[in-house]
Structures are given as C-alpha cells and as structure tokens.
C-alpha positions in Angstrom: 3.3 -27.0 13.2 2.2 -28.5 16.4 2.6 -32.2 17.1 -1.2 -32.8 17.3 -1.7 -31.5 13.8 1.5 -33.0 12.1 1.2 -36.8 12.6 3.3 -37.3 9.4 4.8 -35.3 6.6 1.8 -36.2 4.5 -0.6 -34.9 7.2 1.4 -31.6 7.4 1.1 -31.1 3.6 -2.6 -32.0 3.8 -3.1 -29.5 6.7 -1.3 -26.8 4.8 -3.3 -27.3 1.6 -6.5 -27.4 3.6 -5.6 -24.1 5.3 -4.8 -22.5 2.0 -8.1 -23.5 0.5 -10.0 -22.2 3.6 -8.2 -18.9 3.3 -9.4 -18.6 -0.3 -13.0 -19.4 0.8 -12.8 -16.9 3.6 -11.4 -14.2 1.3 -14.2 -14.8 -1.2 -16.8 -14.5 1.6 -15.2 -11.3 2.9 -15.2 -9.9 -0.7 -18.9 -10.6 -1.1 -19.8 -9.1 2.2 -17.7 -6.0 1.5 -19.2 -5.5 -1.9 -22.7 -5.9 -0.5 -22.1 -3.4 2.3 -20.4 -0.9 0.1 -23.3 -1.1 -2.4 -25.7 -0.2 0.3 -27.6 -3.4 0.1 -29.7 -4.4 3.1 -28.6 -7.4 5.2 -31.6 -9.5 4.1 -30.9 -8.8 0.4 -27.3 -9.5 0.9 -28.0 -12.8 2.6 -30.5 -13.8 0.0 -28.7 -12.9 -3.1 -25.0 -13.1 -2.2 -24.4 -15.4 0.8 -26.9 -18.2 0.0 -25.3 -19.0 -3.4 -22.0 -19.3 -1.6 -23.2 -21.9 0.9 -20.5 -24.5 -0.1 -17.9 -21.9 0.6 -19.5 -21.0 3.9 -19.6 -24.7 4.8 -15.9 -25.1 4.1 -15.1 -22.2 6.4 -17.5 -23.6 9.1 -15.8 -27.0 8.8 -12.4 -25.4 9.4 -13.7 -23.7 12.5 -15.2 -26.9 13.8 -12.0 -28.9 13.2 -10.0 -26.1 14.9 -12.3 -26.1 18.0 -12.2 -29.9 18.2 -8.4 -29.8 17.7 -8.5 -32.4 15.0 -6.4 -32.5 11.8 -8.3 -32.3 8.5 -8.7 -35.5 6.5 -9.2 -36.2 2.9 -13.0 -35.5 3.1 -12.3 -32.1 4.7 -9.8 -31.4 2.0 -12.3 -32.3 -0.7 -15.0 -30.0 1.0 -12.5 -27.1 1.1 -11.5 -27.6 -2.5 -15.1 -27.7 -3.6 -15.8 -24.6 -1.6 -12.9 -22.7 -3.1 -13.8 -23.8 -6.7 -17.4 -22.8 -6.1 -16.3 -19.4 -4.7 -14.3 -18.6 -7.8 -17.1 -19.7 -10.1 -19.7 -17.7 -8.2 -17.5 -14.6 -8.0 -17.0 -14.7 -11.7 -20.7 -15.0 -12.3 -21.6 -12.2 -9.9 -19.1 -9.9 -11.6 -20.9 -10.4 -14.9 -24.3 -9.5 -13.5 
C-alpha cells in the first residue's frame, strides 16, 4: 500500500477491512441494479423500491469515494459505517429475495 494510506500496520489492516466491506456494499448495489434492469423495471420504480431501502449501503460506497478523492485513510467511524452498510445490504438482499 502507499505511504499516505499505511501510517501503521493497524492502519493498513483497517484500510484493508474497510475496502473489503465497501466491495461487499458495491456488489450488493450492482446486484440490485442488475436485477432491476433485467426484470424490466422502470428507473423510477427501481429507485423507489430497490435503491432507497439500501441507502446505508449507498452511503458507505459514497463515503469510500469521498475518502479516496480526499486521499485520506479511513478511520474507525468510516469502518463502522462500511460495516453497517454491508450488514444492511445482506439483510435487505435476503428480504428482497423472499418477496
């Protein structure tokens, strides 16, 4: 990893865990968009019924983009937000599959 991201070994582990959680969030969002588009749903319906319930997941991905643009390493709060988004994504995907 680059020097600006890895201040210490703990920061490297934190950054790696944050990145893994953001990939899970991004994959869940991509899955929802793919399912919506393949089912022929309109964009408005897809946003209203699929994307809005996944707003914590979207926020986690948005936070990762902001941190990347600002070139700042993630902290504990960012890790908590990404973990919450990933857990929420798994719960919502399981609920959407049952509908």
